[in-house]
N, C-alpha and C positions, 0 to 999 in steps of 0.2 A: 504494500500500500504506500501511497505517497504520504510522507510525513515531514513536509517542508514547513519552514516558519511562515507565519502570515505575510511577512514582508516579501519573502521569496515568491509566494503565491500571487500576491498583488502585482509583483514586478514581472511576472511571466504570464500566467493564465489571465490575470486581470488586464494586462496590456493587450493580450490577444483578443479579449472580448472588446476592447476599445477599437482595435483594428477592424473587427467585423462590423461593429456599429458604424464606423465611418464609411465602410463600403456601401451601407444601405440607407444611411440617414437622409440622403437627398431624395430617396424614393418612397419614404414612409407615407407621405400624403397621398401619393398616387395609389399606394397599396391599402390605404385606409387603416394604417397601423399607428397607434399612438406611440409617441416617443418613449414613454416609460415602459410600455410593454416590450419594445425592442431593447431598451436598456437592461431590463431585468433578464431577458432571454440571453443577452450577450454575456452578462456577468454572472449568471447562475452557476456555471462550473467553478469559477473562482470562489464563490460563496460556499459551495459544497466542500471544496478542498480545504478551505480555511477553517470551517466551523464543524463539519461532520468528521470528527477525528476520534481516535481511540483514547484521547485524553478525557472525553466526555461520554462516549458511547461504546458499545461492544463491537467487536469485529464483524459480527453477523449483520450489523446495521451499516457499518462503515464500508465494507467491501461492495455490496450492491449499490450503495450511494455513489461510490467513486466510479464504478462501471457506468452508471447512469450519467455522471458528469462528463466522463470521457466521450461517450456516445453523443451526448448533447452538444459538446464543444465542436466535434467534427461535423455534426449535422447542421448546426448553425453556421459554421464556417462555409460549408457547401452552399447553403441557401444564400448567404450574404454574397458569395462569389458569383452565383447565378444572377442575383439582383444587379450587381455591378456590371456584369456582362450584358444584361438586358438594357440598361440605361446607356451603356457605352463606357468603356474604360477611359479613365483620365490619368494624367501623369501622376497625380498624387496617390492614386491607388497602388502604385508600385511600392510606395513608402510603407503603406499599411500591410503589405504582404509580409514585411519583416516582423511587424507586431504579431500577426496571426501565427507565423512560423515559431516565434518565441514562445507563444502560449501552447503550441503543440508539443514542445519539448517535454514539459513535466507530464503531459498526458501520456506520452510514449514511455516515460520512466515509470509511470503508474501502471501501465499495461504490463510491462515486464515484471514489475513487483507482484501484481495481482496474479499473474500466470506462473509465478514461481521461477521466472527466468532471470531475475535481477542478479547482478553481481555487485559486490562491494567495489565502489570506485576506489582507486588507489589514493591513500591519504597523501596530500601534498607534503613533499619532503621538507623537513626543517632545514634551515640554513646553517645548521651546526650539528654536531654530535652531542647527544645529551650528556654523555659522560665526560666531555671535555668542557672546561669553563674558560670563558674569555673575560676580558674586563667589562664588556657590556654587549648586549644583543638588542637590536631594535627590530620590532615587527611592525611593518607598515599596514595601514588599513586596507582592506579589500574594497576597492572603489566600484566594483561591479554593482553592488546594491544601490549606491547613489546614482549610478548611470541608469539603472532600471527605473528607479523612482523619478528620475528626470524625464524619462520617456512617458511614464504615467501622467506626470503633470502636463507635459506637452500635449498628450492625447486628450486630456480633459479640456484643456484650453481650446483645442481644435473643435471639440464637441460644442463647447460654449459659443464658439464663433458661429457655428451653423444654427444653434438654438436661438440666437439673439433676434432673429427675424420673427419667429412664431411666439416665443416667450422671452421678451426682452429682459425682464428682471432676472429670471432664472439663468438666462444665457450670460448676462454680464456678471452675475454673482459667481457663476462657475469660472469665468475667465479671470476674475479678480482673485478668487480664493486659490485656485490651482496655479495661477500665474505667479503667486508669491513663492511657490515651491521651485520654480525654474531657477531663480538666482541662488536659492539656498542649496539645492542639490548640485548646481554648477560649481559653487564654492567648494562643496565636499569632494569634488574631483581634483582639487589642487593638491599636488604632492606635498607631504609633510604636515598636512593639516591635522592628522590624527595618527597616533602611533602608541605602541607599548614598548618601553625600554626597561630591560633588566640589567642591573649592575651589582657590584659587590655590596652596596649599602641597602638597596631595595629595588622597588619597581616604580616607574613613573608612567602615568597615563596622561596623554595629551589629546585633547579634543577641542577643535576650533581654536587652536593655539593656547588654550588654557591648560596648565600643567598641574598635576597633583602627585606628590611623591609620598610613598609609604615605605617605612623601614622594614626589613625582614624581621628584625627583632620584635616588632610590634604585632606580628601575625602569629597565631597559633597554628592555623591550618587553612587549606583551601578545599573546596569541593565544587563539583560540576552541578549546576542547578538549571532548571528550565522555568522561565516565567512566561506564560502564554506562548509556549512552544519556542521561545527565544532563549538560546543557551547563554549562560553567563558563568564566570568563575566566582563562586561565593567566597567571602572572606570571613574568617572567625578571628577576631582580635584578642590579644592577651588581656587578662584581667588587669584593670588599672589603666588601660589606654584611655586617655582623656579627651582626645580630639573628636569633634563632630558627634557629640553625644546624642543630640536630638535626631539627626539623620540616621545614626546607627540604630536607635531605638525604633524608629519608624520602619526601617528596612528589616529589622529582626522580627517585628510583628507581622509584616507582610510576607516575608520569604524565608524565615528561620535563619538567615545569615545577616551579619552586620554591615556588609558592604559587598560590592561586586566589581568585577573587571569584565568589560564587554568582550564577546567572542566575535570580533569583526575584522580580524587580521588575516594575513595570508598564511594561515596555519589552522589545522583542525582544532576543535574545542578540546578534544581529549589530549592532543599533543601539547596544546597550550597549558593545560592543567598539569601534565606530567613535567613539563619544563619548569613551570613556576614552583612546583613542589621540590624538584631537584635543586634549584637555586636556593630555595628557602632552607632546605636541609643542609646545604653546604655553607651558607653565609649567616644564618640566623644566630649561630653560636660563635661566630668568629669575632676576633677582637677588632 
C-alpha cells in the first residue's frame, strides 16, 4: 500500500489532479458540469491516499480504497485527455501533461505494493561512514518537496485565473492565497537555506537562515516518531535542561518527546537517526 506523507501526496497525486482539471476546465460549461464537481473528481484520489490510511483504518478498508483511487485517477485522466482532444489541444496542455504524469507515479508505486511486487528502494547512501567521525557533517535539505509545492501553488493560481470570469471573488481569492506560496517555496529552493550540521559539540538546525544549536551533553536520547505521517527525530533532554521550557512542555504533551529534528534532508529518516545516535554516543561524554 502507498504510505507516503500528506505533503508527498499533495505534491504528486494532488498536482496530477490539478493537471487534469486544467485540461477540462474551459469545457465545463459546454458539458454542463459544475466546477466543484470537476474539482472534487480530480482531487478525490489525493484525498483517499492522504486520509484513508492504516494509521486510522484497517487494511481491509485501506486496500480496496487505494485500488479505487488508482482506478479513479487513471479514469479521470483519460476523460480529461479526451475532453482536451475534443476542444483542440493548446500549447499549455503540454505543460499539464507533466502534472498528470507526476500524479501517476505514486499510483504505479501503489499498484506494485498492493500486488505484492514492490521492492524496497535503495536507501540513499550517506556521505560518510558511520563508524568514522569527522569534525563536522552537514546534511542539506531535500528541495524536491519545495519544488513540488511550488508546482501546486502555480497550479492553483492557474485555476484561479480561469475561475475569475465565472466566480470573480473565489477566483481572485484563490490567486491571492496560493500566489503567496510561489515566493515562499521559491525561496526554499535557495541552496543553504536549510541544513542539519553535526559536530563535536552538538547539532545545529538551520531553517530560513535561523540557527539553533543543541549540545550533545544536553540530550539523553533520540527516537524516530511520526506526526500525521510526517517523520521526525524526537529529542529527550537530560533532567535539569532549562532552555525552552514552555515549548518542550507543549511538545511533550502532544508527541511524548520534548523536541524534534525534521527529516527533510538528503538522507533517510532511519539513517539520520542512526547517525545522530552514533555522534551522541561518541561526543556526549567527551571533554
